[in-house]
mmCIF file as gemmi writes it, N, C-alpha and C atoms, coordinates in Angstrom:
data_model
loop_
_atom_site.group_PDB
_atom_site.id
_atom_site.type_symbol
_atom_site.label_atom_id
_atom_site.label_alt_id
_atom_site.label_comp_id
_atom_site.label_asym_id
_atom_site.label_entity_id
_atom_site.label_seq_id
_atom_site.pdbx_PDB_ins_code
_atom_site.Cartn_x
_atom_site.Cartn_y
_atom_site.Cartn_z
_atom_site.occupancy
_atom_site.B_iso_or_equiv
_atom_site.pdbx_formal_charge
_atom_site.auth_seq_id
_atom_site.auth_asym_id
_atom_site.pdbx_PDB_model_num
ATOM 1 N N . MET Axp A 1 ? 114.307 106.763 158.726 1 0 ? 1 A 1
ATOM 2 C CA . MET Axp A 1 ? 113.328 107.152 157.726 1 0 ? 1 A 1
ATOM 3 C C . MET Axp A 1 ? 112.531 105.912 157.304 1 0 ? 1 A 1
ATOM 4 N N . ALA Axp A 2 ? 111.245 105.985 157.382 1 0 ? 2 A 1
ATOM 5 C CA . ALA Axp A 2 ? 110.384 104.886 156.963 1 0 ? 2 A 1
ATOM 6 C C . ALA Axp A 2 ? 110.343 104.818 155.442 1 0 ? 2 A 1
ATOM 7 N N . ILE Axp A 3 ? 110.047 103.649 154.921 1 0 ? 3 A 1
ATOM 8 C CA . ILE Axp A 3 ? 109.976 103.464 153.463 1 0 ? 3 A 1
ATOM 9 C C . ILE Axp A 3 ? 108.965 104.409 152.849 1 0 ? 3 A 1
ATOM 10 N N . ASP Axp A 4 ? 107.847 104.623 153.515 1 0 ? 4 A 1
ATOM 11 C CA . ASP Axp A 4 ? 106.803 105.521 152.997 1 0 ? 4 A 1
ATOM 12 C C . ASP Axp A 4 ? 107.283 106.972 152.934 1 0 ? 4 A 1
ATOM 13 N N . ASP Axp A 5 ? 108.303 107.297 153.725 1 0 ? 5 A 1
ATOM 14 C CA . ASP Axp A 5 ? 108.817 108.66 153.744 1 0 ? 5 A 1
ATOM 15 C C . ASP Axp A 5 ? 109.89 108.893 152.685 1 0 ? 5 A 1
ATOM 16 N N . ASP Axp A 6 ? 110.232 107.863 151.948 1 0 ? 6 A 1
ATOM 17 C CA . ASP Axp A 6 ? 111.275 107.975 150.925 1 0 ? 6 A 1
ATOM 18 C C . ASP Axp A 6 ? 110.78 108.86 149.788 1 0 ? 6 A 1
ATOM 19 N N . PRO Axp A 7 ? 111.436 109.984 149.529 1 0 ? 7 A 1
ATOM 20 C CA . PRO Axp A 7 ? 110.976 110.902 148.47 1 0 ? 7 A 1
ATOM 21 C C . PRO Axp A 7 ? 111.009 110.261 147.084 1 0 ? 7 A 1
ATOM 22 N N . ARG Axp A 8 ? 111.869 109.265 146.893 1 0 ? 8 A 1
ATOM 23 C CA . ARG Axp A 8 ? 111.927 108.597 145.583 1 0 ? 8 A 1
ATOM 24 C C . ARG Axp A 8 ? 110.636 107.857 145.276 1 0 ? 8 A 1
ATOM 25 N N . SER Axp A 9 ? 110.004 107.285 146.276 1 0 ? 9 A 1
ATOM 26 C CA . SER Axp A 9 ? 108.745 106.566 146.031 1 0 ? 9 A 1
ATOM 27 C C . SER Axp A 9 ? 107.653 107.539 145.61 1 0 ? 9 A 1
ATOM 28 N N . THR Axp A 10 ? 107.663 108.739 146.148 1 0 ? 10 A 1
ATOM 29 C CA . THR Axp A 10 ? 106.685 109.758 145.762 1 0 ? 10 A 1
ATOM 30 C C . THR Axp A 10 ? 106.893 110.167 144.314 1 0 ? 10 A 1
ATOM 31 N N . VAL Axp A 11 ? 108.149 110.313 143.901 1 0 ? 11 A 1
ATOM 32 C CA . VAL Axp A 11 ? 108.46 110.669 142.512 1 0 ? 11 A 1
ATOM 33 C C . VAL Axp A 11 ? 107.943 109.589 141.579 1 0 ? 11 A 1
ATOM 34 N N . VAL Axp A 12 ? 108.199 108.32 141.907 1 0 ? 12 A 1
ATOM 35 C CA . VAL Axp A 12 ? 107.743 107.213 141.074 1 0 ? 12 A 1
ATOM 36 C C . VAL Axp A 12 ? 106.219 107.204 140.987 1 0 ? 12 A 1
ATOM 37 N N . GLU Axp A 13 ? 105.551 107.42 142.11 1 0 ? 13 A 1
ATOM 38 C CA . GLU Axp A 13 ? 104.09 107.444 142.119 1 0 ? 13 A 1
ATOM 39 C C . GLU Axp A 13 ? 103.55 108.571 141.245 1 0 ? 13 A 1
ATOM 40 N N . ASN Axp A 14 ? 104.223 109.71 141.223 1 0 ? 14 A 1
ATOM 41 C CA . ASN Axp A 14 ? 103.786 110.844 140.414 1 0 ? 14 A 1
ATOM 42 C C . ASN Axp A 14 ? 104.093 110.646 138.936 1 0 ? 14 A 1
ATOM 43 N N . VAL Axp A 15 ? 105.169 109.941 138.628 1 0 ? 15 A 1
ATOM 44 C CA . VAL Axp A 15 ? 105.591 109.74 137.242 1 0 ? 15 A 1
ATOM 45 C C . VAL Axp A 15 ? 104.772 108.644 136.564 1 0 ? 15 A 1
ATOM 46 N N . LYS Axp A 16 ? 104.424 107.614 137.298 1 0 ? 16 A 1
ATOM 47 C CA . LYS Axp A 16 ? 103.758 106.457 136.701 1 0 ? 16 A 1
ATOM 48 C C . LYS Axp A 16 ? 102.473 106.818 135.941 1 0 ? 16 A 1
ATOM 49 N N . PRO Axp A 17 ? 101.54 107.589 136.495 1 0 ? 17 A 1
ATOM 50 C CA . PRO Axp A 17 ? 100.33 107.931 135.731 1 0 ? 17 A 1
ATOM 51 C C . PRO Axp A 17 ? 100.647 108.713 134.457 1 0 ? 17 A 1
ATOM 52 N N . ALA Axp A 18 ? 101.623 109.609 134.529 1 0 ? 18 A 1
ATOM 53 C CA . ALA Axp A 18 ? 102.002 110.38 133.341 1 0 ? 18 A 1
ATOM 54 C C . ALA Axp A 18 ? 102.626 109.463 132.293 1 0 ? 18 A 1
ATOM 55 N N . LEU Axp A 19 ? 103.433 108.526 132.722 1 0 ? 19 A 1
ATOM 56 C CA . LEU Axp A 19 ? 104.064 107.577 131.81 1 0 ? 19 A 1
ATOM 57 C C . LEU Axp A 19 ? 103.014 106.707 131.127 1 0 ? 19 A 1
ATOM 58 N N . VAL Axp A 20 ? 102.07 106.199 131.899 1 0 ? 20 A 1
ATOM 59 C CA . VAL Axp A 20 ? 100.992 105.383 131.339 1 0 ? 20 A 1
ATOM 60 C C . VAL Axp A 20 ? 100.173 106.208 130.344 1 0 ? 20 A 1
ATOM 61 N N . ALA Axp A 21 ? 99.912 107.458 130.671 1 0 ? 21 A 1
ATOM 62 C CA . ALA Axp A 21 ? 99.161 108.33 129.756 1 0 ? 21 A 1
ATOM 63 C C . ALA Axp A 21 ? 99.923 108.548 128.458 1 0 ? 21 A 1
ATOM 64 N N . GLU Axp A 22 ? 101.233 108.779 128.543 1 0 ? 22 A 1
ATOM 65 C CA . GLU Axp A 22 ? 102.048 108.978 127.341 1 0 ? 22 A 1
ATOM 66 C C . GLU Axp A 22 ? 102.057 107.728 126.471 1 0 ? 22 A 1
ATOM 67 N N . LEU Axp A 23 ? 102.205 106.579 127.09 1 0 ? 23 A 1
ATOM 68 C CA . LEU Axp A 23 ? 102.229 105.333 126.315 1 0 ? 23 A 1
ATOM 69 C C . LEU Axp A 23 ? 100.865 105.03 125.7 1 0 ? 23 A 1
ATOM 70 N N . THR Axp A 24 ? 99.794 105.334 126.41 1 0 ? 24 A 1
ATOM 71 C CA . THR Axp A 24 ? 98.443 105.15 125.875 1 0 ? 24 A 1
ATOM 72 C C . THR Axp A 24 ? 98.242 106.052 124.669 1 0 ? 24 A 1
ATOM 73 N N . TRP Axp A 25 ? 98.659 107.312 124.787 1 0 ? 25 A 1
ATOM 74 C CA . TRP Axp A 25 ? 98.561 108.247 123.666 1 0 ? 25 A 1
ATOM 75 C C . TRP Axp A 25 ? 99.354 107.714 122.466 1 0 ? 25 A 1
ATOM 76 N N . ALA Axp A 26 ? 100.566 107.23 122.713 1 0 ? 26 A 1
ATOM 77 C CA . ALA Axp A 26 ? 101.412 106.718 121.631 1 0 ? 26 A 1
ATOM 78 C C . ALA Axp A 26 ? 100.752 105.533 120.93 1 0 ? 26 A 1
ATOM 79 N N . LYS Axp A 27 ? 100.137 104.638 121.707 1 0 ? 27 A 1
ATOM 80 C CA . LYS Axp A 27 ? 99.452 103.486 121.107 1 0 ? 27 A 1
ATOM 81 C C . LYS Axp A 27 ? 98.291 103.93 120.225 1 0 ? 27 A 1
ATOM 82 N N . LEU Axp A 28 ? 97.49 104.869 120.728 1 0 ? 28 A 1
ATOM 83 C CA . LEU Axp A 28 ? 96.353 105.364 119.949 1 0 ? 28 A 1
ATOM 84 C C . LEU Axp A 28 ? 96.822 106.094 118.692 1 0 ? 28 A 1
ATOM 85 N N . TYR Axp A 29 ? 97.857 106.894 118.842 1 0 ? 29 A 1
ATOM 86 C CA . TYR Axp A 29 ? 98.381 107.677 117.722 1 0 ? 29 A 1
ATOM 87 C C . TYR Axp A 29 ? 98.947 106.767 116.644 1 0 ? 29 A 1
ATOM 88 N N . THR Axp A 30 ? 99.733 105.759 117.046 1 0 ? 30 A 1
ATOM 89 C CA . THR Axp A 30 ? 100.322 104.859 116.051 1 0 ? 30 A 1
ATOM 90 C C . THR Axp A 30 ? 99.251 103.996 115.392 1 0 ? 30 A 1
ATOM 91 N N . LYS Axp A 31 ? 98.216 103.655 116.139 1 0 ? 31 A 1
ATOM 92 C CA . LYS Axp A 31 ? 97.108 102.889 115.549 1 0 ? 31 A 1
ATOM 93 C C . LYS Axp A 31 ? 96.42 103.717 114.457 1 0 ? 31 A 1
ATOM 94 N N . ALA Axp A 32 ? 96.188 104.996 114.734 1 0 ? 32 A 1
ATOM 95 C CA . ALA Axp A 32 ? 95.574 105.881 113.739 1 0 ? 32 A 1
ATOM 96 C C . ALA Axp A 32 ? 96.495 106.057 112.536 1 0 ? 32 A 1
ATOM 97 N N . MET Axp A 33 ? 97.803 106.202 112.795 1 0 ? 33 A 1
ATOM 98 C CA . MET Axp A 33 ? 98.764 106.342 111.696 1 0 ? 33 A 1
ATOM 99 C C . MET Axp A 33 ? 98.788 105.085 110.832 1 0 ? 33 A 1
ATOM 100 N N . HIS Axp A 34 ? 98.733 103.934 111.464 1 0 ? 34 A 1
ATOM 101 C CA . HIS Axp A 34 ? 98.752 102.665 110.732 1 0 ? 34 A 1
ATOM 102 C C . HIS Axp A 34 ? 97.569 102.591 109.772 1 0 ? 34 A 1
ATOM 103 N N . LYS Axp A 35 ? 96.408 103.007 110.265 1 0 ? 35 A 1
ATOM 104 C CA . LYS Axp A 35 ? 95.202 103.035 109.444 1 0 ? 35 A 1
ATOM 105 C C . LYS Axp A 35 ? 95.378 103.972 108.251 1 0 ? 35 A 1
ATOM 106 N N . GLU Axp A 36 ? 95.869 105.186 108.521 1 0 ? 36 A 1
ATOM 107 C CA . GLU Axp A 36 ? 96.082 106.182 107.471 1 0 ? 36 A 1
ATOM 108 C C . GLU Axp A 36 ? 97.085 105.691 106.427 1 0 ? 36 A 1
ATOM 109 N N . LEU Axp A 37 ? 98.164 105.056 106.888 1 0 ? 37 A 1
ATOM 110 C CA . LEU Axp A 37 ? 99.168 104.562 105.953 1 0 ? 37 A 1
ATOM 111 C C . LEU Axp A 37 ? 98.595 103.481 105.045 1 0 ? 37 A 1
ATOM 112 N N . GLY Axp A 38 ? 97.685 102.68 105.569 1 0 ? 38 A 1
ATOM 113 C CA . GLY Axp A 38 ? 97.014 101.683 104.735 1 0 ? 38 A 1
ATOM 114 C C . GLY Axp A 38 ? 96.193 102.345 103.64 1 0 ? 38 A 1
ATOM 115 N N . VAL Axp A 39 ? 95.467 103.389 103.997 1 0 ? 39 A 1
ATOM 116 C CA . VAL Axp A 39 ? 94.652 104.126 103.02 1 0 ? 39 A 1
ATOM 117 C C . VAL Axp A 39 ? 95.549 104.783 101.974 1 0 ? 39 A 1
ATOM 118 N N . ILE Axp A 40 ? 96.636 105.401 102.423 1 0 ? 40 A 1
ATOM 119 C CA . ILE Axp A 40 ? 97.565 106.067 101.503 1 0 ? 40 A 1
ATOM 120 C C . ILE Axp A 40 ? 98.191 105.053 100.549 1 0 ? 40 A 1
ATOM 121 N N . SER Axp A 41 ? 98.639 103.926 101.079 1 0 ? 41 A 1
ATOM 122 C CA . SER Axp A 41 ? 99.262 102.896 100.244 1 0 ? 41 A 1
ATOM 123 C C . SER Axp A 41 ? 98.297 102.375 99.186 1 0 ? 41 A 1
ATOM 124 N N . THR Axp A 42 ? 97.053 102.149 99.591 1 0 ? 42 A 1
ATOM 125 C CA . THR Axp A 42 ? 96.04 101.681 98.646 1 0 ? 42 A 1
ATOM 126 C C . THR Axp A 42 ? 95.802 102.723 97.559 1 0 ? 42 A 1
ATOM 127 N N . ALA Axp A 43 ? 95.696 103.984 97.955 1 0 ? 43 A 1
ATOM 128 C CA . ALA Axp A 43 ? 95.462 105.06 96.984 1 0 ? 43 A 1
ATOM 129 C C . ALA Axp A 43 ? 96.624 105.167 95.998 1 0 ? 43 A 1
ATOM 130 N N . ILE Axp A 44 ? 97.848 105.053 96.484 1 0 ? 44 A 1
ATOM 131 C CA . ILE Axp A 44 ? 99.017 105.141 95.603 1 0 ? 44 A 1
ATOM 132 C C . ILE Axp A 44 ? 99.05 103.947 94.648 1 0 ? 44 A 1
ATOM 133 N N . GLY Axp A 45 ? 98.709 102.778 95.168 1 0 ? 45 A 1
ATOM 134 C CA . GLY Axp A 45 ? 98.684 101.581 94.326 1 0 ? 45 A 1
ATOM 135 C C . GLY Axp A 45 ? 97.684 101.676 93.196 1 0 ? 45 A 1
ATOM 136 N N . LYS Axp A 46 ? 96.602 102.402 93.404 1 0 ? 46 A 1
ATOM 137 C CA . LYS Axp A 46 ? 95.545 102.526 92.402 1 0 ? 46 A 1
ATOM 138 C C . LYS Axp A 46 ? 95.717 103.744 91.493 1 0 ? 46 A 1
ATOM 139 N N . SER Axp A 47 ? 96.611 104.66 91.858 1 0 ? 47 A 1
ATOM 140 C CA . SER Axp A 47 ? 96.736 105.909 91.1 1 0 ? 47 A 1
ATOM 141 C C . SER Axp A 47 ? 97.745 105.775 89.961 1 0 ? 47 A 1
ATOM 142 N N . PRO Axp A 48 ? 97.672 106.701 89.002 1 0 ? 48 A 1
ATOM 143 C CA . PRO Axp A 48 ? 98.658 106.697 87.912 1 0 ? 48 A 1
ATOM 144 C C . PRO Axp A 48 ? 100.061 106.956 88.468 1 0 ? 48 A 1
ATOM 145 N N . PRO Axp A 49 ? 101.095 106.438 87.812 1 0 ? 49 A 1
ATOM 146 C CA . PRO Axp A 49 ? 102.467 106.587 88.311 1 0 ? 49 A 1
ATOM 147 C C . PRO Axp A 49 ? 102.897 108.04 88.554 1 0 ? 49 A 1
ATOM 148 N N . THR Axp A 50 ? 102.334 108.987 87.836 1 0 ? 50 A 1
ATOM 149 C CA . THR Axp A 50 ? 102.741 110.388 87.995 1 0 ? 50 A 1
ATOM 150 C C . THR Axp A 50 ? 102.297 110.98 89.323 1 0 ? 50 A 1
ATOM 151 N N . THR Axp A 51 ? 101.31 110.367 89.978 1 0 ? 51 A 1
ATOM 152 C CA . THR Axp A 51 ? 100.799 110.883 91.259 1 0 ? 51 A 1
ATOM 153 C C . THR Axp A 51 ? 101.852 110.776 92.351 1 0 ? 51 A 1
ATOM 154 N N . ALA Axp A 52 ? 102.584 109.669 92.384 1 0 ? 52 A 1
ATOM 155 C CA . ALA Axp A 52 ? 103.609 109.449 93.412 1 0 ? 52 A 1
ATOM 156 C C . ALA Axp A 52 ? 104.912 110.088 92.938 1 0 ? 52 A 1
ATOM 157 N N . GLY Axp A 53 ? 105.025 111.39 93.169 1 0 ? 53 A 1
ATOM 158 C CA . GLY Axp A 53 ? 106.176 112.136 92.689 1 0 ? 53 A 1
ATOM 159 C C . GLY Axp A 53 ? 107.31 112.208 93.683 1 0 ? 53 A 1
ATOM 160 N N . ALA Axp A 54 ? 108.301 113.034 93.324 1 0 ? 54 A 1
ATOM 161 C CA . ALA Axp A 54 ? 109.515 113.194 94.137 1 0 ? 54 A 1
ATOM 162 C C . ALA Axp A 54 ? 109.194 113.761 95.52 1 0 ? 54 A 1
ATOM 163 N N . LYS Axp A 55 ? 108.223 114.67 95.591 1 0 ? 55 A 1
ATOM 164 C CA . LYS Axp A 55 ? 107.863 115.265 96.891 1 0 ? 55 A 1
ATOM 165 C C . LYS Axp A 55 ? 107.299 114.199 97.83 1 0 ? 55 A 1
ATOM 166 N N . MET Axp A 56 ? 106.46 113.337 97.281 1 0 ? 56 A 1
ATOM 167 C CA . MET Axp A 56 ? 105.873 112.275 98.097 1 0 ? 56 A 1
ATOM 168 C C . MET Axp A 56 ? 106.955 111.273 98.514 1 0 ? 56 A 1
ATOM 169 N N . LYS Axp A 57 ? 107.883 110.991 97.626 1 0 ? 57 A 1
ATOM 170 C CA . LYS Axp A 57 ? 108.984 110.071 97.948 1 0 ? 57 A 1
ATOM 171 C C . LYS Axp A 57 ? 109.818 110.65 99.093 1 0 ? 57 A 1
ATOM 172 N N . LYS Axp A 58 ? 110.081 111.947 99.025 1 0 ? 58 A 1
ATOM 173 C CA . LYS Axp A 58 ? 110.871 112.599 100.072 1 0 ? 58 A 1
ATOM 174 C C . LYS Axp A 58 ? 110.134 112.535 101.414 1 0 ? 58 A 1
ATOM 175 N N . SER Axp A 59 ? 108.828 112.744 101.39 1 0 ? 59 A 1
ATOM 176 C CA . SER Axp A 59 ? 108.03 112.659 102.625 1 0 ? 59 A 1
ATOM 177 C C . SER Axp A 59 ? 108.05 111.241 103.184 1 0 ? 59 A 1
ATOM 178 N N . ALA Axp A 60 ? 107.96 110.257 102.31 1 0 ? 60 A 1
ATOM 179 C CA . ALA Axp A 60 ? 107.985 108.86 102.754 1 0 ? 60 A 1
ATOM 180 C C . ALA Axp A 60 ? 109.344 108.509 103.358 1 0 ? 60 A 1
ATOM 181 N N . GLU Axp A 61 ? 110.411 109.031 102.781 1 0 ? 61 A 1
ATOM 182 C CA . GLU Axp A 61 ? 111.755 108.797 103.329 1 0 ? 61 A 1
ATOM 183 C C . GLU Axp A 61 ? 111.901 109.455 104.704 1 0 ? 61 A 1
ATOM 184 N N . LYS Axp A 62 ? 111.337 110.654 104.845 1 0 ? 62 A 1
ATOM 185 C CA . LYS Axp A 62 ? 111.372 111.354 106.135 1 0 ? 62 A 1
ATOM 186 C C . LYS Axp A 62 ? 110.614 110.541 107.186 1 0 ? 62 A 1
ATOM 187 N N . LEU Axp A 63 ? 109.443 110.033 106.817 1 0 ? 63 A 1
ATOM 188 C CA . LEU Axp A 63 ? 108.655 109.206 107.733 1 0 ? 63 A 1
ATOM 189 C C . LEU Axp A 63 ? 109.439 107.96 108.123 1 0 ? 63 A 1
ATOM 190 N N . HIS Axp A 64 ? 110.098 107.347 107.164 1 0 ? 64 A 1
ATOM 191 C CA . HIS Axp A 64 ? 110.908 106.152 107.421 1 0 ? 64 A 1
ATOM 192 C C . HIS Axp A 64 ? 111.964 106.46 108.492 1 0 ? 64 A 1
ATOM 193 N N . ASP Axp A 65 ? 112.68 107.575 108.319 1 0 ? 65 A 1
ATOM 194 C CA . ASP Axp A 65 ? 113.72 107.952 109.28 1 0 ? 65 A 1
ATOM 195 C C . ASP Axp A 65 ? 113.13 108.216 110.669 1 0 ? 65 A 1
ATOM 196 N N . GLN Axp A 66 ? 111.997 108.912 110.705 1 0 ? 66 A 1
ATOM 197 C CA . GLN Axp A 66 ? 111.368 109.222 111.987 1 0 ? 66 A 1
ATOM 198 C C . GLN Axp A 66 ? 110.902 107.949 112.691 1 0 ? 66 A 1
ATOM 199 N N . LEU Axp A 67 ? 110.352 107.016 111.936 1 0 ? 67 A 1
ATOM 200 C CA . LEU Axp A 67 ? 109.88 105.764 112.533 1 0 ? 67 A 1
ATOM 201 C C . LEU Axp A 67 ? 111.043 104.89 112.991 1 0 ? 67 A 1
ATOM 202 N N . LYS Axp A 68 ? 112.148 104.983 112.285 1 0 ? 68 A 1
ATOM 203 C CA . LYS Axp A 68 ? 113.339 104.242 112.703 1 0 ? 68 A 1
ATOM 204 C C . LYS Axp A 68 ? 113.794 104.743 114.078 1 0 ? 68 A 1
ATOM 205 N N . CYS Axp A 69 ? 113.795 106.075 114.264 1 0 ? 69 A 1
ATOM 206 C CA . CYS Axp A 69 ? 114.154 106.658 115.563 1 0 ? 69 A 1
ATOM 207 C C . CYS Axp A 69 ? 113.134 106.253 116.634 1 0 ? 69 A 1
ATOM 208 N N . ALA Axp A 70 ? 111.848 106.288 116.269 1 0 ? 70 A 1
ATOM 209 C CA . ALA Axp A 70 ? 110.801 105.898 117.222 1 0 ? 70 A 1
ATOM 210 C C . ALA Axp A 70 ? 110.976 104.44 117.639 1 0 ? 70 A 1
ATOM 211 N N . ASN Axp A 71 ? 111.36 103.594 116.705 1 0 ? 71 A 1
ATOM 212 C CA . ASN Axp A 71 ? 111.568 102.184 117.019 1 0 ? 71 A 1
ATOM 213 C C . ASN Axp A 71 ? 112.718 102.007 118.007 1 0 ? 71 A 1
ATOM 214 N N . LEU Axp A 72 ? 113.768 102.807 117.85 1 0 ? 72 A 1
ATOM 215 C CA . LEU Axp A 72 ? 114.879 102.757 118.8 1 0 ? 72 A 1
ATOM 216 C C . LEU Axp A 72 ? 114.416 103.194 120.195 1 0 ? 72 A 1
ATOM 217 N N . THR Axp A 73 ? 113.563 104.197 120.242 1 0 ? 73 A 1
ATOM 218 C CA . THR Axp A 73 ? 113.023 104.67 121.523 1 0 ? 73 A 1
ATOM 219 C C . THR Axp A 73 ? 112.17 103.592 122.177 1 0 ? 73 A 1
ATOM 220 N N . VAL Axp A 74 ? 111.37 102.904 121.383 1 0 ? 74 A 1
ATOM 221 C CA . VAL Axp A 74 ? 110.562 101.796 121.914 1 0 ? 74 A 1
ATOM 222 C C . VAL Axp A 74 ? 111.491 100.726 122.481 1 0 ? 74 A 1
ATOM 223 N N . GLY Axp A 75 ? 112.596 100.459 121.808 1 0 ? 75 A 1
ATOM 224 C CA . GLY Axp A 75 ? 113.567 99.49 122.313 1 0 ? 75 A 1
ATOM 225 C C . GLY Axp A 75 ? 114.143 99.914 123.657 1 0 ? 75 A 1
ATOM 226 N N . GLU Axp A 76 ? 114.444 101.213 123.789 1 0 ? 76 A 1
ATOM 227 C CA . GLU Axp A 76 ? 114.953 101.728 125.063 1 0 ? 76 A 1
ATOM 228 C C . GLU Axp A 76 ? 113.909 101.549 126.17 1 0 ? 76 A 1
ATOM 229 N N . LEU Axp A 77 ? 112.661 101.883 125.86 1 0 ? 77 A 1
ATOM 230 C CA . LEU Axp A 77 ? 111.584 101.719 126.851 1 0 ? 77 A 1
ATOM 231 C C . LEU Axp A 77 ? 111.41 100.252 127.218 1 0 ? 77 A 1
ATOM 232 N N . ARG Axp A 78 ? 111.493 99.388 126.216 1 0 ? 78 A 1
ATOM 233 C CA . ARG Axp A 78 ? 111.359 97.948 126.463 1 0 ? 78 A 1
ATOM 234 C C . ARG Axp A 78 ? 112.465 97.479 127.399 1 0 ? 78 A 1
ATOM 235 N N . ASP Axp A 79 ? 113.695 97.925 127.124 1 0 ? 79 A 1
ATOM 236 C CA . ASP Axp A 79 ? 114.831 97.534 127.973 1 0 ? 79 A 1
ATOM 237 C C . ASP Axp A 79 ? 114.65 98.051 129.404 1 0 ? 79 A 1
ATOM 238 N N . GLN Axp A 80 ? 114.189 99.295 129.533 1 0 ? 80 A 1
ATOM 239 C CA . GLN Axp A 80 ? 113.997 99.888 130.852 1 0 ? 80 A 1
ATOM 240 C C . GLN Axp A 80 ? 112.862 99.199 131.616 1 0 ? 80 A 1
ATOM 241 N N . ALA Axp A 81 ? 111.856 98.721 130.876 1 0 ? 81 A 1
ATOM 242 C CA . ALA Axp A 81 ? 110.734 98.037 131.516 1 0 ? 81 A 1
ATOM 243 C C . ALA Axp A 81 ? 111.064 96.577 131.811 1 0 ? 81 A 1
ATOM 244 N N . GLY Axp A 82 ? 112.172 96.087 131.228 1 0 ? 82 A 1
ATOM 245 C CA . GLY Axp A 82 ? 112.572 94.705 131.456 1 0 ? 82 A 1
ATOM 246 C C . GLY Axp A 82 ? 111.725 93.701 130.721 1 0 ? 82 A 1
ATOM 247 N N . THR Axp A 83 ? 111.165 94.101 129.581 1 0 ? 83 A 1
ATOM 248 C CA . THR Axp A 83 ? 110.367 93.169 128.777 1 0 ? 83 A 1
ATOM 249 C C . THR Axp A 83 ? 111.213 92.658 127.623 1 0 ? 83 A 1
ATOM 250 N N . THR Axp A 84 ? 110.758 91.595 127.011 1 0 ? 84 A 1
ATOM 251 C CA . THR Axp A 84 ? 111.491 91.023 125.886 1 0 ? 84 A 1
ATOM 252 C C . THR Axp A 84 ? 110.87 91.466 124.577 1 0 ? 84 A 1
ATOM 253 N N . PRO Axp A 85 ? 111.685 91.513 123.519 1 0 ? 85 A 1
ATOM 254 C CA . PRO Axp A 85 ? 111.144 91.923 122.22 1 0 ? 85 A 1
ATOM 255 C C . PRO Axp A 85 ? 110.11 90.931 121.716 1 0 ? 85 A 1
ATOM 256 N N . ILE Axp A 86 ? 109.204 91.409 120.883 1 0 ? 86 A 1
ATOM 257 C CA . ILE Axp A 86 ? 108.204 90.553 120.257 1 0 ? 86 A 1
ATOM 258 C C . ILE Axp A 86 ? 108.904 89.712 119.194 1 0 ? 86 A 1
ATOM 259 N N . PRO Axp A 87 ? 108.769 88.38 119.232 1 0 ? 87 A 1
ATOM 260 C CA . PRO Axp A 87 ? 109.441 87.538 118.24 1 0 ? 87 A 1
ATOM 261 C C . PRO Axp A 87 ? 109.074 87.95 116.809 1 0 ? 87 A 1
ATOM 262 N N . GLY Axp A 88 ? 110.082 87.993 115.944 1 0 ? 88 A 1
ATOM 263 C CA . GLY Axp A 88 ? 109.852 88.342 114.553 1 0 ? 88 A 1
ATOM 264 C C . GLY Axp A 88 ? 109.811 89.823 114.282 1 0 ? 88 A 1
ATOM 265 N N . LYS Axp A 89 ? 109.898 90.657 115.311 1 0 ? 89 A 1
ATOM 266 C CA . LYS Axp A 89 ? 109.846 92.117 115.135 1 0 ? 89 A 1
ATOM 267 C C . LYS Axp A 89 ? 111.222 92.695 115.439 1 0 ? 89 A 1
ATOM 268 N N . LYS Axp A 90 ? 111.632 93.648 114.644 1 0 ? 90 A 1
ATOM 269 C CA . LYS Axp A 90 ? 112.876 94.369 114.921 1 0 ? 90 A 1
ATOM 270 C C . LYS Axp A 90 ? 112.911 95.675 114.244 1 0 ? 90 A 1
């Protein structure tokens, strides 16, 4: 069997564009979220204390948990890609 006939290479070739597309989407999505979080933080900082209620606190805690899981997933992808972590980030 020639190397070009290896079915695993075809799978990798088919997966790579989809993987790049998913990572590109994730970068764009997180960039937009980062922008929104800046706007939200500024608005909360300028608003009366009663605006930031228990419901908003619960939503922020949920976001924290979700981002913690996302960060672990990024770590898994980093390990699988064989790259090193960004210094100062964890």
